[in-house]
N, CA, C and O atoms as CSV, one atom per row, in Angstrom:
chain,resi,resn,atom,element,x,y,z
A,1,MET,N,N,59.627,56.744,-56.839
A,1,MET,CA,C,60.017,57.550,-55.715
A,1,MET,C,C,61.364,57.098,-55.165
A,1,MET,O,O,62.177,57.934,-54.770
A,2,SER,N,N,61.612,55.806,-55.132
A,2,SER,CA,C,62.893,55.334,-54.626
A,2,SER,C,C,64.035,55.736,-55.548
A,2,SER,O,O,65.141,56.001,-55.077
A,3,LEU,N,N,63.786,55.785,-56.861
A,3,LEU,CA,C,64.819,56.230,-57.793
A,3,LEU,C,C,65.153,57.699,-57.566
A,3,LEU,O,O,66.319,58.090,-57.626
A,4,ALA,N,N,64.140,58.508,-57.309
A,4,ALA,CA,C,64.368,59.928,-57.042
A,4,ALA,C,C,65.152,60.110,-55.747
A,4,ALA,O,O,66.038,60.962,-55.667
A,5,THR,N,N,64.826,59.313,-54.741
A,5,THR,CA,C,65.536,59.398,-53.471
A,5,THR,C,C,66.992,58.998,-53.642
A,5,THR,O,O,67.887,59.673,-53.133
A,6,LEU,N,N,67.231,57.918,-54.347
A,6,LEU,CA,C,68.614,57.498,-54.593
A,6,LEU,C,C,69.378,58.536,-55.409
A,6,LEU,O,O,70.543,58.814,-55.124
A,7,ALA,N,N,68.729,59.111,-56.421
A,7,ALA,CA,C,69.397,60.124,-57.246
A,7,ALA,C,C,69.771,61.348,-56.417
A,7,ALA,O,O,70.746,62.034,-56.725
A,8,HIS,N,N,69.005,61.622,-55.375
A,8,HIS,CA,C,69.314,62.740,-54.491
A,8,HIS,C,C,70.374,62.370,-53.457
A,8,HIS,O,O,71.199,63.209,-53.096
A,9,MET,N,N,70.363,61.130,-52.977
A,9,MET,CA,C,71.265,60.705,-51.907
A,9,MET,C,C,72.675,60.366,-52.390
A,9,MET,O,O,73.638,60.578,-51.653
A,10,VAL,N,N,72.817,59.848,-53.602
A,10,VAL,CA,C,74.135,59.441,-54.094
A,10,VAL,C,C,75.118,60.615,-54.132
A,10,VAL,O,O,76.250,60.452,-53.677
A,11,PRO,N,N,74.745,61.785,-54.648
A,11,PRO,CA,C,75.707,62.899,-54.625
A,11,PRO,C,C,76.043,63.377,-53.203
A,11,PRO,O,O,77.142,63.873,-52.958
A,12,LEU,N,N,75.102,63.227,-52.276
A,12,LEU,CA,C,75.351,63.673,-50.910
A,12,LEU,C,C,76.254,62.712,-50.147
A,12,LEU,O,O,77.114,63.147,-49.381
A,13,TYR,N,N,76.068,61.415,-50.349
A,13,TYR,CA,C,76.819,60.387,-49.631
A,13,TYR,C,C,77.347,59.334,-50.605
A,13,TYR,O,O,76.916,58.182,-50.552
A,14,PRO,N,N,78.265,59.704,-51.488
A,14,PRO,CA,C,78.708,58.760,-52.518
A,14,PRO,C,C,79.421,57.530,-51.963
A,14,PRO,O,O,79.259,56.434,-52.499
A,15,SER,N,N,80.197,57.689,-50.912
A,15,SER,CA,C,80.941,56.535,-50.399
A,15,SER,C,C,80.021,55.481,-49.793
A,15,SER,O,O,80.365,54.299,-49.789
A,16,LEU,N,N,78.873,55.878,-49.287
A,16,LEU,CA,C,77.934,54.914,-48.714
A,16,LEU,C,C,77.271,54.045,-49.786
A,16,LEU,O,O,76.803,52.944,-49.496
A,17,HIS,N,N,77.233,54.536,-51.002
A,17,HIS,CA,C,76.572,53.807,-52.090
A,17,HIS,C,C,77.559,53.076,-52.994
A,17,HIS,O,O,77.151,52.437,-53.964
A,18,ARG,N,N,78.839,53.162,-52.690
A,18,ARG,CA,C,79.870,52.586,-53.558
A,18,ARG,C,C,79.673,51.088,-53.758
A,18,ARG,O,O,79.858,50.597,-54.872
A,19,GLN,N,N,79.306,50.352,-52.722
A,19,GLN,CA,C,79.155,48.903,-52.836
A,19,GLN,C,C,77.910,48.500,-53.634
A,19,GLN,O,O,77.800,47.360,-54.085
A,20,LEU,N,N,76.992,49.424,-53.803
A,20,LEU,CA,C,75.742,49.117,-54.508
A,20,LEU,C,C,75.741,49.553,-55.967
A,20,LEU,O,O,74.726,49.424,-56.652
A,21,VAL,N,N,76.866,50.066,-56.445
A,21,VAL,CA,C,76.899,50.643,-57.796
A,21,VAL,C,C,76.501,49.629,-58.859
A,21,VAL,O,O,75.733,49.966,-59.760
A,22,SER,N,N,76.992,48.415,-58.786
A,22,SER,CA,C,76.667,47.442,-59.838
A,22,SER,C,C,75.176,47.108,-59.844
A,22,SER,O,O,74.582,46.965,-60.912
A,23,GLN,N,N,74.564,46.982,-58.664
A,23,GLN,CA,C,73.137,46.689,-58.611
A,23,GLN,C,C,72.301,47.886,-59.068
A,23,GLN,O,O,71.307,47.723,-59.777
A,24,ILE,N,N,72.709,49.087,-58.658
A,24,ILE,CA,C,71.972,50.290,-59.075
A,24,ILE,C,C,72.098,50.493,-60.581
A,24,ILE,O,O,71.127,50.846,-61.251
A,25,THR,N,N,73.300,50.270,-61.107
A,25,THR,CA,C,73.514,50.410,-62.547
A,25,THR,C,C,72.639,49.418,-63.312
A,25,THR,O,O,72.018,49.778,-64.312
A,26,ALA,N,N,72.591,48.183,-62.846
A,26,ALA,CA,C,71.759,47.171,-63.510
A,26,ALA,C,C,70.287,47.576,-63.491
A,26,ALA,O,O,69.583,47.410,-64.487
A,27,LEU,N,N,69.826,48.101,-62.372
A,27,LEU,CA,C,68.439,48.558,-62.269
A,27,LEU,C,C,68.164,49.703,-63.241
A,27,LEU,O,O,67.152,49.703,-63.941
A,28,CYS,N,N,69.076,50.682,-63.277
A,28,CYS,CA,C,68.898,51.829,-64.175
A,28,CYS,C,C,68.899,51.400,-65.633
A,28,CYS,O,O,68.058,51.843,-66.416
A,29,LEU,N,N,69.841,50.538,-66.000
A,29,LEU,CA,C,69.920,50.110,-67.392
A,29,LEU,C,C,68.707,49.275,-67.799
A,29,LEU,O,O,68.266,49.333,-68.946
A,30,GLU,N,N,68.176,48.507,-66.865
A,30,GLU,CA,C,66.962,47.750,-67.167
A,30,GLU,C,C,65.806,48.693,-67.489
A,30,GLU,O,O,65.028,48.441,-68.409
A,31,ASN,N,N,65.699,49.775,-66.729
A,31,ASN,CA,C,64.652,50.758,-66.996
A,31,ASN,C,C,64.923,51.531,-68.276
A,31,ASN,O,O,63.992,51.837,-69.021
A,32,LEU,N,N,66.172,51.847,-68.539
A,32,LEU,CA,C,66.513,52.652,-69.711
A,32,LEU,C,C,66.434,51.860,-71.010
A,32,LEU,O,O,66.253,52.442,-72.080
A,33,GLN,N,N,66.567,50.559,-70.927
A,33,GLN,CA,C,66.489,49.758,-72.142
A,33,GLN,C,C,65.052,49.563,-72.593
A,33,GLN,O,O,64.813,49.070,-73.695
A,34,ALA,N,N,64.101,49.937,-71.770
A,34,ALA,CA,C,62.672,49.943,-72.130
A,34,ALA,C,C,62.281,48.671,-72.856
A,34,ALA,O,O,61.917,48.701,-74.031
A,35,SER,N,N,62.358,47.560,-72.153
A,35,SER,CA,C,62.143,46.253,-72.762
A,35,SER,C,C,60.832,46.198,-73.545
A,35,SER,O,O,59.766,46.532,-73.027
A,36,PHE,N,N,60.933,45.779,-74.777
A,36,PHE,CA,C,59.817,45.660,-75.693
A,36,PHE,C,C,59.119,44.341,-75.415
A,36,PHE,O,O,59.846,43.370,-75.206
A,37,PRO,N,N,57.868,44.189,-75.388
A,37,PRO,CA,C,56.777,45.065,-75.736
A,37,PRO,C,C,56.175,45.798,-74.541
A,37,PRO,O,O,55.259,46.601,-74.718
A,38,VAL,N,N,56.666,45.542,-73.328
A,38,VAL,CA,C,56.114,46.214,-72.151
A,38,VAL,C,C,56.784,47.580,-72.009
A,38,VAL,O,O,57.984,47.645,-71.743
A,39,PRO,N,N,56.038,48.668,-72.180
A,39,PRO,CA,C,56.656,49.995,-72.108
A,39,PRO,C,C,56.983,50.390,-70.666
A,39,PRO,O,O,56.269,50.030,-69.730
A,40,VAL,N,N,58.057,51.127,-70.513
A,40,VAL,CA,C,58.447,51.669,-69.219
A,40,VAL,C,C,57.932,53.105,-69.159
A,40,VAL,O,O,58.107,53.860,-70.116
A,41,PRO,N,N,57.303,53.491,-68.054
A,41,PRO,CA,C,56.790,54.866,-67.954
A,41,PRO,C,C,57.901,55.899,-68.142
A,41,PRO,O,O,59.008,55.707,-67.640
A,42,PRO,N,N,57.626,56.986,-68.853
A,42,PRO,CA,C,58.640,58.016,-69.099
A,42,PRO,C,C,59.233,58.599,-67.817
A,42,PRO,O,O,60.405,58.974,-67.787
A,43,GLU,N,N,58.429,58.674,-66.766
A,43,GLU,CA,C,58.943,59.212,-65.497
A,43,GLU,C,C,60.037,58.313,-64.939
A,43,GLU,O,O,61.046,58.798,-64.427
A,44,ARG,N,N,59.834,56.995,-65.039
A,44,ARG,CA,C,60.841,56.062,-64.538
A,44,ARG,C,C,62.110,56.117,-65.386
A,44,ARG,O,O,63.215,55.976,-64.863
A,45,ILE,N,N,61.955,56.320,-66.674
A,45,ILE,CA,C,63.122,56.447,-67.552
A,45,ILE,C,C,63.922,57.684,-67.180
A,45,ILE,O,O,65.149,57.627,-67.095
A,46,ALA,N,N,63.239,58.806,-66.957
A,46,ALA,CA,C,63.922,60.050,-66.590
A,46,ALA,C,C,64.626,59.911,-65.240
A,46,ALA,O,O,65.764,60.355,-65.090
A,47,LEU,N,N,63.968,59.306,-64.266
A,47,LEU,CA,C,64.586,59.128,-62.949
A,47,LEU,C,C,65.764,58.169,-63.010
A,47,LEU,O,O,66.759,58.370,-62.314
A,48,SER,N,N,65.669,57.134,-63.827
A,48,SER,CA,C,66.784,56.203,-63.985
A,48,SER,C,C,67.978,56.894,-64.627
A,48,SER,O,O,69.121,56.646,-64.244
A,49,ALA,N,N,67.719,57.754,-65.596
A,49,ALA,CA,C,68.806,58.498,-66.241
A,49,ALA,C,C,69.469,59.449,-65.248
A,49,ALA,O,O,70.692,59.592,-65.249
A,50,GLN,N,N,68.676,60.097,-64.405
A,50,GLN,CA,C,69.257,60.991,-63.391
A,50,GLN,C,C,70.106,60.218,-62.400
A,50,GLN,O,O,71.195,60.662,-62.036
A,51,LEU,N,N,69.625,59.079,-61.966
A,51,LEU,CA,C,70.386,58.266,-61.022
A,51,LEU,C,C,71.659,57.741,-61.661
A,51,LEU,O,O,72.720,57.766,-61.036
A,52,LEU,N,N,71.572,57.273,-62.880
A,52,LEU,CA,C,72.753,56.776,-63.581
A,52,LEU,C,C,73.785,57.880,-63.769
A,52,LEU,O,O,74.988,57.634,-63.690
A,53,ALA,N,N,73.312,59.095,-64.018
A,53,ALA,CA,C,74.222,60.226,-64.187
A,53,ALA,C,C,74.924,60.601,-62.891
A,53,ALA,O,O,75.979,61.233,-62.930
A,54,ALA,N,N,74.371,60.231,-61.755
A,54,ALA,CA,C,74.985,60.566,-60.463
A,54,ALA,C,C,75.931,59.478,-59.957
A,54,ALA,O,O,76.715,59.724,-59.039
A,55,LEU,N,N,75.871,58.297,-60.533
A,55,LEU,CA,C,76.659,57.183,-59.999
A,55,LEU,C,C,78.164,57.351,-60.151
A,55,LEU,O,O,78.928,56.745,-59.401
A,56,HIS,N,N,78.598,58.151,-61.094
A,56,HIS,CA,C,80.043,58.325,-61.256
A,56,HIS,C,C,80.677,58.980,-60.029
A,56,HIS,O,O,81.885,58.858,-59.823
A,57,LEU,N,N,79.888,59.664,-59.223
A,57,LEU,CA,C,80.414,60.318,-58.027
A,57,LEU,C,C,80.899,59.320,-56.980
A,57,LEU,O,O,81.670,59.681,-56.091
A,58,THR,N,N,80.456,58.073,-57.078
A,58,THR,CA,C,80.883,57.073,-56.101
A,58,THR,C,C,82.339,56.659,-56.290
A,58,THR,O,O,82.910,56.000,-55.420
A,59,ASP,N,N,82.941,57.032,-57.403
A,59,ASP,CA,C,84.328,56.663,-57.666
A,59,ASP,C,C,85.339,57.643,-57.087
A,59,ASP,O,O,86.540,57.486,-57.303
A,60,GLY,N,N,84.880,58.636,-56.364
A,60,GLY,CA,C,85.799,59.566,-55.716
A,60,GLY,C,C,86.284,60.662,-56.644
A,60,GLY,O,O,85.868,60.754,-57.799
A,61,LYS,N,N,87.177,61.495,-56.112
A,61,LYS,CA,C,87.652,62.661,-56.859
A,61,LYS,C,C,88.444,62.267,-58.097
A,61,LYS,O,O,88.318,62.902,-59.144
A,62,VAL,N,N,89.250,61.235,-57.986
A,62,VAL,CA,C,90.115,60.853,-59.102
A,62,VAL,C,C,89.373,60.009,-60.130
A,62,VAL,O,O,89.496,60.251,-61.330
A,63,GLY,N,N,88.611,59.029,-59.678
A,63,GLY,CA,C,87.975,58.087,-60.594
A,63,GLY,C,C,86.664,58.545,-61.187
A,63,GLY,O,O,86.172,57.927,-62.131
A,64,ALA,N,N,86.078,59.616,-60.660
A,64,ALA,CA,C,84.762,60.047,-61.131
A,64,ALA,C,C,84.787,60.459,-62.601
A,64,ALA,O,O,83.869,60.133,-63.353
A,65,ALA,N,N,85.819,61.163,-63.005
A,65,ALA,CA,C,85.903,61.613,-64.401
A,65,ALA,C,C,86.015,60.427,-65.355
A,65,ALA,O,O,85.396,60.418,-66.419
A,66,VAL,N,N,86.797,59.440,-64.975
A,66,VAL,CA,C,86.953,58.256,-65.822
A,66,VAL,C,C,85.638,57.477,-65.893
A,66,VAL,O,O,85.242,57.023,-66.967
A,67,ALA,N,N,84.963,57.322,-64.754
A,67,ALA,CA,C,83.696,56.604,-64.730
A,67,ALA,C,C,82.649,57.314,-65.584
A,67,ALA,O,O,81.881,56.661,-66.292
A,68,TRP,N,N,82.614,58.642,-65.523
A,68,TRP,CA,C,81.668,59.416,-66.329
A,68,TRP,C,C,81.978,59.248,-67.811
A,68,TRP,O,O,81.069,59.083,-68.625
A,69,ARG,N,N,83.252,59.290,-68.157
A,69,ARG,CA,C,83.657,59.153,-69.558
A,69,ARG,C,C,83.253,57.790,-70.104
A,69,ARG,O,O,82.765,57.689,-71.230
A,70,VAL,N,N,83.455,56.743,-69.312
A,70,VAL,CA,C,83.079,55.399,-69.751
A,70,VAL,C,C,81.568,55.316,-69.976
A,70,VAL,O,O,81.118,54.740,-70.966
A,71,LEU,N,N,80.792,55.886,-69.067
A,71,LEU,CA,C,79.335,55.876,-69.202
A,71,LEU,C,C,78.884,56.595,-70.470
A,71,LEU,O,O,78.050,56.085,-71.218
A,72,VAL,N,N,79.434,57.765,-70.703
A,72,VAL,CA,C,79.048,58.539,-71.889
A,72,VAL,C,C,79.515,57.842,-73.163
A,72,VAL,O,O,78.774,57.785,-74.145
A,73,ASP,N,N,80.736,57.312,-73.155
A,73,ASP,CA,C,81.229,56.590,-74.333
A,73,ASP,C,C,80.349,55.384,-74.655
A,73,ASP,O,O,80.055,55.122,-75.821
A,74,ASP,N,N,79.933,54.657,-73.629
A,74,ASP,CA,C,79.046,53.503,-73.849
A,74,ASP,C,C,77.698,53.938,-74.418
A,74,ASP,O,O,77.162,53.291,-75.318
A,75,ALA,N,N,77.153,55.029,-73.894
A,75,ALA,CA,C,75.861,55.517,-74.385
A,75,ALA,C,C,75.964,55.965,-75.841
A,75,ALA,O,O,75.093,55.650,-76.653
A,76,VAL,N,N,77.014,56.691,-76.169
A,76,VAL,CA,C,77.192,57.157,-77.550
A,76,VAL,C,C,77.452,55.968,-78.476
A,76,VAL,O,O,76.942,55.924,-79.595
A,77,GLY,N,N,78.244,55.010,-78.007
A,77,GLY,CA,C,78.496,53.811,-78.802
A,77,GLY,C,C,77.222,53.032,-79.072
A,77,GLY,O,O,77.019,52.533,-80.179
A,78,SER,N,N,76.356,52.926,-78.060
A,78,SER,CA,C,75.079,52.238,-78.250
A,78,SER,C,C,74.201,52.971,-79.257
A,78,SER,O,O,73.523,52.345,-80.073
A,79,ALA,N,N,74.216,54.293,-79.195
A,79,ALA,CA,C,73.416,55.081,-80.141
A,79,ALA,C,C,73.918,54.887,-81.569
A,79,ALA,O,O,73.120,54.735,-82.494
A,80,TRP,N,N,75.239,54.891,-81.750
A,80,TRP,CA,C,75.791,54.672,-83.089
A,80,TRP,C,C,75.461,53.278,-83.607
A,80,TRP,O,O,75.127,53.110,-84.779
A,81,GLU,N,N,75.554,52.281,-82.733
A,81,GLU,CA,C,75.213,50.916,-83.141
A,81,GLU,C,C,73.742,50.825,-83.539
A,81,GLU,O,O,73.391,50.154,-84.509
A,82,CYS,N,N,72.900,51.500,-82.788
A,82,CYS,CA,C,71.480,51.520,-83.108
A,82,CYS,C,C,71.243,52.167,-84.472
A,82,CYS,O,O,70.478,51.651,-85.286
A,83,LEU,N,N,71.899,53.289,-84.713
A,83,LEU,CA,C,71.755,53.956,-86.012
A,83,LEU,C,C,72.237,53.075,-87.156
A,83,LEU,O,O,71.625,53.040,-88.223
A,84,ARG,N,N,73.348,52.358,-86.926
A,84,ARG,CA,C,73.849,51.451,-87.963
A,84,ARG,C,C,72.821,50.360,-88.266
A,84,ARG,O,O,72.551,50.057,-89.428
A,85,GLU,N,N,72.252,49.774,-87.210
A,85,GLU,CA,C,71.265,48.716,-87.409
A,85,GLU,C,C,70.007,49.248,-88.084
A,85,GLU,O,O,69.433,48.575,-88.940
A,86,MET,N,N,69.577,50.436,-87.713
A,86,MET,CA,C,68.392,51.020,-88.342
A,86,MET,C,C,68.666,51.327,-89.804
A,86,MET,O,O,67.777,51.195,-90.644
A,87,GLY,N,N,69.899,51.738,-90.114
A,87,GLY,CA,C,70.260,52.013,-91.495
A,87,GLY,C,C,70.275,50.763,-92.347
A,87,GLY,O,O,70.015,50.822,-93.549
A,88,ARG,N,N,70.575,49.637,-91.735
A,88,ARG,CA,C,70.579,48.361,-92.456
A,88,ARG,C,C,69.178,47.795,-92.615
A,88,ARG,O,O,68.967,46.856,-93.383
A,89,GLY,N,N,68.221,48.360,-91.892
A,89,GLY,CA,C,66.851,47.882,-91.986
A,89,GLY,C,C,66.524,46.777,-91.012
A,89,GLY,O,O,65.419,46.235,-91.042
A,90,LYS,N,N,67.478,46.426,-90.133
A,90,LYS,CA,C,67.211,45.364,-89.153
A,90,LYS,C,C,66.415,45.939,-87.996
A,90,LYS,O,O,66.595,47.097,-87.620
A,91,GLY,N,N,65.556,45.141,-87.448
A,91,GLY,CA,C,64.806,45.527,-86.260
A,91,GLY,C,C,63.593,46.400,-86.547
A,91,GLY,O,O,62.770,46.628,-85.660
A,92,THR,N,N,63.473,46.889,-87.774
A,92,THR,CA,C,62.333,47.746,-88.075
A,92,THR,C,C,61.161,46.951,-88.634
A,92,THR,O,O,60.030,47.436,-88.617
A,93,SER,N,N,61.406,45.732,-89.134
A,93,SER,CA,C,60.317,44.969,-89.732
A,93,SER,C,C,59.310,44.493,-88.692
A,93,SER,O,O,58.125,44.360,-88.996
A,94,ASN,N,N,59.772,44.233,-87.458
A,94,ASN,CA,C,58.838,43.768,-86.441
A,94,ASN,C,C,58.405,44.881,-85.502
A,94,ASN,O,O,57.741,44.615,-84.500
A,95,GLY,N,N,58.761,46.109,-85.801
A,95,GLY,CA,C,58.325,47.237,-84.998
A,95,GLY,C,C,59.219,47.551,-83.809
A,95,GLY,O,O,58.963,48.521,-83.096
A,96,ALA,N,N,60.249,46.769,-83.578
A,96,ALA,CA,C,61.139,47.014,-82.439
A,96,ALA,C,C,62.192,48.042,-82.820
A,96,ALA,O,O,62.881,47.899,-83.830
A,97,LEU,N,N,62.305,49.062,-82.013
A,97,LEU,CA,C,63.337,50.065,-82.223
A,97,LEU,C,C,64.432,49.867,-81.200
A,97,LEU,O,O,64.222,49.201,-80.186
A,98,CYS,N,N,65.585,50.429,-81.447
A,98,CYS,CA,C,66.679,50.298,-80.497
A,98,CYS,C,C,66.329,51.008,-79.198
A,98,CYS,O,O,66.008,52.196,-79.196
A,99,ALA,N,N,66.392,50.288,-78.121
A,99,ALA,CA,C,66.072,50.850,-76.815
A,99,ALA,C,C,67.214,51.691,-76.275
A,99,ALA,O,O,67.036,52.400,-75.284
A,100,SER,N,N,68.374,51.631,-76.897
A,100,SER,CA,C,69.517,52.394,-76.411
A,100,SER,C,C,69.269,53.892,-76.471
A,100,SER,O,O,69.914,54.652,-75.749
A,101,PHE,N,N,68.342,54.333,-77.324
A,101,PHE,CA,C,68.093,55.753,-77.438
A,101,PHE,C,C,67.399,56.332,-76.213
A,101,PHE,O,O,67.435,57.545,-76.007
A,102,SER,N,N,66.774,55.501,-75.404
A,102,SER,CA,C,66.074,56.040,-74.236
A,102,SER,C,C,67.041,56.678,-73.256
A,102,SER,O,O,66.667,57.615,-72.550
A,103,ILE,N,N,68.284,56.193,-73.194
A,103,ILE,CA,C,69.264,56.799,-72.290
A,103,ILE,C,C,69.660,58.190,-72.788
A,103,ILE,O,O,70.001,59.063,-71.990
A,104,LEU,N,N,69.615,58.390,-74.092
A,104,LEU,CA,C,70.005,59.681,-74.646
A,104,LEU,C,C,68.848,60.666,-74.693
A,104,LEU,O,O,69.064,61.878,-74.673
A,105,SER,N,N,67.620,60.158,-74.755
A,105,SER,CA,C,66.488,61.067,-74.875
A,105,SER,C,C,65.876,61.439,-73.539
A,105,SER,O,O,65.063,62.361,-73.475
A,106,ALA,N,N,66.243,60.751,-72.477
A,106,ALA,CA,C,65.670,61.061,-71.162
A,106,ALA,C,C,66.283,62.341,-70.605
A,106,ALA,O,O,67.503,62.500,-70.640
A,107,PRO,N,N,65.469,63.250,-70.097
A,107,PRO,CA,C,66.015,64.484,-69.523
A,107,PRO,C,C,66.776,64.191,-68.234
A,107,PRO,O,O,66.320,63.425,-67.385
A,108,VAL,N,N,67.930,64.809,-68.109
A,108,VAL,CA,C,68.780,64.591,-66.920
A,108,VAL,C,C,68.856,65.866,-66.133
A,108,VAL,O,O,69.517,65.913,-65.096
């Protein structure tokens, strides 16, 4: 519920949340990485993705586009790295899959 509230409040009052961006980002990424073996509920993953998608608004009119681009580039880069590792056969022998895909598969 707090993630949903933050995801709703950040676009409305971005400047008030600017100082908390690093802590909010860390919280969202912790949920999105879905630490193995303890599963993260899908609802929390979806809410974390929505909140993370709204955080670029805290950078203002000029910096928001750059912040969004960096976020998307990092997510795509993580997905490519995961695919490379899966193609090499690493990480599949013990049942662990790349958690980076949760950021891409969560509905925003």
